[in-house]
NUKEGU-485910 format. One record per residue (C-alpha): residue in one letter; x, y, z. Coordinates in Angstrom, 2 decimals. Example, Ala and Ser with C-alpha at 12.3 -4.5 7.8 and 13.67 -1.06 7.14 Angstrom:
BEGIN
['A'; [12.30; -4.50; 7.80]]
['S'; [13.67; -1.06; 7.14]]
//
This chain:
BEGIN
['X'; [118.80; 145.88; 144.67]]
['X'; [119.83; 145.64; 141.01]]
['X'; [121.61; 142.34; 141.73]]
['X'; [118.47; 140.91; 143.34]]
['X'; [116.50; 141.97; 140.26]]
['X'; [118.96; 140.16; 137.97]]
['X'; [118.74; 137.01; 140.12]]
['X'; [114.93; 137.09; 140.08]]
['X'; [114.69; 137.75; 136.33]]
['X'; [117.21; 135.03; 135.54]]
['X'; [115.50; 132.43; 137.70]]
['X'; [112.08; 133.37; 136.29]]
['X'; [113.45; 133.05; 132.76]]
['X'; [114.70; 129.56; 133.56]]
['X'; [111.31; 128.58; 134.99]]
['X'; [109.58; 129.84; 131.85]]
['X'; [111.94; 128.07; 129.46]]
['X'; [111.54; 124.73; 131.23]]
['X'; [107.73; 124.80; 131.08]]
['X'; [107.57; 123.94; 127.39]]
['X'; [105.94; 120.59; 126.58]]
['X'; [108.79; 119.43; 124.37]]
['X'; [110.75; 116.21; 124.01]]
['X'; [112.81; 116.88; 127.16]]
['X'; [109.67; 117.37; 129.29]]
['X'; [108.20; 114.03; 128.24]]
['X'; [111.57; 112.28; 128.54]]
['X'; [111.85; 113.51; 132.14]]
['X'; [108.43; 112.13; 133.05]]
['X'; [108.84; 108.82; 131.23]]
['X'; [112.31; 108.02; 132.54]]
['X'; [111.60; 109.18; 136.10]]
['X'; [108.60; 106.84; 136.23]]
['X'; [110.61; 104.02; 134.68]]
['X'; [113.89; 104.36; 136.56]]
['X'; [113.29; 106.73; 139.47]]
['X'; [113.88; 110.43; 140.03]]
['X'; [117.67; 110.01; 139.85]]
['X'; [117.42; 109.16; 136.15]]
['X'; [115.34; 112.29; 135.58]]
['X'; [117.85; 114.45; 137.44]]
['X'; [120.67; 112.91; 135.38]]
['X'; [118.77; 113.82; 132.20]]
['X'; [118.30; 117.36; 133.57]]
['X'; [122.06; 117.57; 134.20]]
['X'; [122.69; 116.70; 130.55]]
['X'; [120.24; 119.41; 129.49]]
['X'; [122.05; 121.97; 131.66]]
['X'; [125.42; 120.95; 130.20]]
['X'; [124.23; 121.60; 126.65]]
['X'; [122.62; 124.89; 127.73]]
['X'; [125.94; 126.00; 129.24]]
['X'; [127.57; 125.44; 125.84]]
['X'; [124.83; 127.38; 124.05]]
['X'; [124.99; 130.26; 126.52]]
['X'; [128.79; 130.39; 126.28]]
['X'; [128.62; 130.64; 122.49]]
['X'; [125.86; 133.27; 122.73]]
['X'; [127.79; 135.44; 125.21]]
['X'; [131.00; 135.13; 123.19]]
['X'; [129.10; 136.29; 120.13]]
['X'; [129.89; 133.13; 118.21]]
['X'; [127.49; 132.34; 115.38]]
['X'; [127.24; 128.64; 116.06]]
['X'; [124.23; 128.22; 113.81]]
['X'; [122.77; 130.51; 111.21]]
['X'; [119.31; 129.60; 110.03]]
['X'; [119.54; 127.92; 106.65]]
['X'; [123.31; 127.37; 106.66]]
['X'; [124.93; 123.98; 106.10]]
['X'; [125.92; 123.36; 109.73]]
['X'; [122.36; 124.02; 110.89]]
['X'; [121.03; 121.55; 108.31]]
['X'; [123.45; 118.84; 109.44]]
['X'; [122.44; 119.38; 113.06]]
['X'; [118.77; 119.14; 112.09]]
['X'; [119.43; 115.91; 110.16]]
['X'; [121.22; 114.47; 113.20]]
['X'; [118.32; 115.54; 115.41]]
['X'; [115.78; 113.96; 113.04]]
['X'; [117.69; 110.66; 113.00]]
['X'; [118.14; 110.64; 116.79]]
['X'; [114.48; 111.45; 117.51]]
['X'; [113.17; 108.93; 114.97]]
['X'; [115.35; 106.17; 116.47]]
['X'; [114.36; 107.15; 120.00]]
['X'; [110.69; 107.31; 119.04]]
['X'; [110.81; 103.95; 117.29]]
['X'; [112.62; 102.28; 120.19]]
['X'; [110.17; 103.73; 122.73]]
['X'; [107.19; 102.63; 120.63]]
['X'; [108.51; 99.07; 120.31]]
['X'; [109.03; 98.83; 124.08]]
['X'; [105.80; 100.61; 125.04]]
['X'; [104.21; 97.46; 126.49]]
['X'; [107.10; 96.71; 128.83]]
['X'; [105.76; 96.83; 132.44]]
['X'; [107.25; 99.09; 135.09]]
['X'; [109.96; 97.55; 137.24]]
['X'; [108.98; 99.05; 140.60]]
['X'; [112.29; 98.03; 142.16]]
['X'; [114.29; 100.08; 139.63]]
['X'; [113.54; 103.36; 141.40]]
['X'; [115.45; 102.35; 144.53]]
['X'; [118.33; 100.71; 142.67]]
['X'; [121.50; 102.80; 142.23]]
['X'; [122.25; 104.02; 138.72]]
['X'; [125.30; 102.36; 137.20]]
['X'; [128.03; 104.49; 135.64]]
['X'; [126.88; 103.33; 132.20]]
['X'; [123.32; 104.31; 133.10]]
['X'; [124.47; 107.76; 134.19]]
['X'; [126.31; 108.25; 130.91]]
['X'; [123.25; 107.08; 128.95]]
['X'; [120.76; 109.37; 130.70]]
['X'; [123.18; 112.32; 130.74]]
['X'; [123.78; 111.82; 127.02]]
['X'; [120.06; 111.51; 126.37]]
['X'; [119.36; 114.85; 128.05]]
['X'; [122.34; 116.49; 126.38]]
['X'; [121.40; 115.32; 122.88]]
['X'; [117.65; 115.99; 123.20]]
['X'; [118.50; 119.58; 124.07]]
['X'; [121.62; 120.15; 121.98]]
['X'; [120.30; 118.74; 118.71]]
['X'; [117.56; 121.34; 118.55]]
['X'; [119.03; 124.51; 116.98]]
['X'; [116.01; 126.47; 118.26]]
['X'; [117.49; 126.24; 121.75]]
['X'; [120.63; 128.06; 120.64]]
['X'; [118.58; 130.74; 118.88]]
['X'; [116.53; 131.21; 122.08]]
['X'; [119.64; 131.71; 124.22]]
['X'; [121.19; 133.99; 121.58]]
['X'; [118.02; 136.12; 121.51]]
['X'; [117.97; 136.35; 125.31]]
['X'; [121.66; 137.27; 125.33]]
['X'; [121.05; 140.01; 122.76]]
['X'; [118.18; 141.37; 124.88]]
['X'; [120.07; 141.33; 128.19]]
['X'; [123.14; 142.96; 126.66]]
['X'; [121.34; 145.45; 124.42]]
['X'; [118.04; 146.35; 126.07]]
['X'; [118.95; 145.65; 129.71]]
['X'; [122.52; 146.91; 129.40]]
['X'; [124.05; 144.01; 131.35]]
['X'; [127.83; 143.72; 131.39]]
['X'; [129.60; 140.34; 131.25]]
['X'; [129.45; 139.71; 135.01]]
['X'; [125.76; 140.61; 135.14]]
['X'; [125.05; 138.34; 132.18]]
['X'; [126.89; 135.49; 133.88]]
['X'; [124.78; 136.03; 137.01]]
['X'; [121.56; 136.22; 134.98]]
['X'; [122.24; 133.06; 132.98]]
['X'; [123.52; 131.16; 136.03]]
['X'; [120.21; 131.90; 137.74]]
['X'; [118.33; 130.91; 134.57]]
['X'; [120.12; 127.55; 134.59]]
['X'; [119.26; 127.12; 138.28]]
['X'; [115.62; 127.79; 137.39]]
['X'; [115.70; 125.17; 134.65]]
['X'; [117.42; 122.57; 136.81]]
['X'; [115.05; 123.23; 139.73]]
['X'; [111.94; 122.87; 137.55]]
['X'; [113.16; 119.76; 135.76]]
['X'; [114.22; 118.16; 139.06]]
['X'; [110.73; 118.85; 140.48]]
['X'; [109.17; 117.28; 137.36]]
['X'; [111.37; 114.20; 137.84]]
['X'; [110.54; 113.98; 141.55]]
['X'; [106.81; 114.42; 140.91]]
['X'; [106.80; 111.69; 138.26]]
['X'; [108.69; 109.39; 140.62]]
['X'; [106.19; 110.01; 143.44]]
['X'; [103.18; 108.90; 141.37]]
['X'; [104.96; 105.84; 140.01]]
['X'; [103.40; 103.29; 142.38]]
['X'; [99.90; 104.56; 141.56]]
['X'; [100.25; 103.91; 137.83]]
['X'; [98.96; 100.82; 136.07]]
['X'; [100.85; 99.01; 133.33]]
['X'; [98.11; 100.04; 130.87]]
['X'; [98.61; 103.72; 131.72]]
['X'; [102.37; 103.33; 131.36]]
['X'; [101.94; 101.66; 127.97]]
['X'; [99.88; 104.59; 126.68]]
['X'; [102.28; 107.09; 128.23]]
['X'; [105.18; 105.42; 126.41]]
['X'; [103.23; 105.55; 123.16]]
['X'; [102.50; 109.24; 123.63]]
['X'; [106.16; 109.98; 124.43]]
['X'; [107.21; 108.03; 121.32]]
['X'; [104.78; 110.03; 119.19]]
['X'; [106.11; 113.29; 120.66]]
['X'; [109.64; 112.31; 119.60]]
['X'; [108.43; 111.38; 116.11]]
['X'; [106.28; 114.52; 115.72]]
['X'; [109.19; 116.75; 116.74]]
['X'; [111.30; 114.95; 114.11]]
['X'; [108.56; 115.49; 111.50]]
['X'; [108.41; 119.20; 112.43]]
['X'; [112.18; 119.42; 111.91]]
['X'; [111.83; 117.71; 108.52]]
['X'; [109.17; 120.23; 107.46]]
['X'; [111.34; 123.11; 108.67]]
['X'; [114.38; 121.66; 106.89]]
['X'; [112.71; 121.59; 103.47]]
['X'; [110.54; 124.67; 103.91]]
//
């Protein structure tokens, strides 16, 4: 019964974490509409890969980032640069119409690397994600009294919850693709670009606060 409880709590935690309207959420929608659900799932795989790294560091008790330290600042600067470039590129290409044949076309190896890297970097270059996993790890180990095996089960289920939710977002965006007009897509791209830029601005404010 306790194992079932851990599985349920882990999966529910993953569902909750993936519901945030952040840069990854909008990237999933935009790219799934543009290139099909497979691109969205590839982005989600990159997100999971970076989360695995964060969880591993958290469980091992490694202080990967400490708020205000030099490494955290360099990561934030890298994130700001990446998001600004991504936002600018998306804004410049906002008027590009949807290629409705792209959804059925197979993703090239280079495309897989690009979308995987995009998901990985969008997630990994936000130090807040590491702090979130570290806080959850502290809670499960301290308050819940989980041992290592129980923590591994909990976080594995959390990752399954995240991947499931993000895959459903990608599939949902892909399904509505044919019903979207080019004008709607243009405005969606502009909104996504502004989300990237606003997240970068928030990081700048936090950096110099």
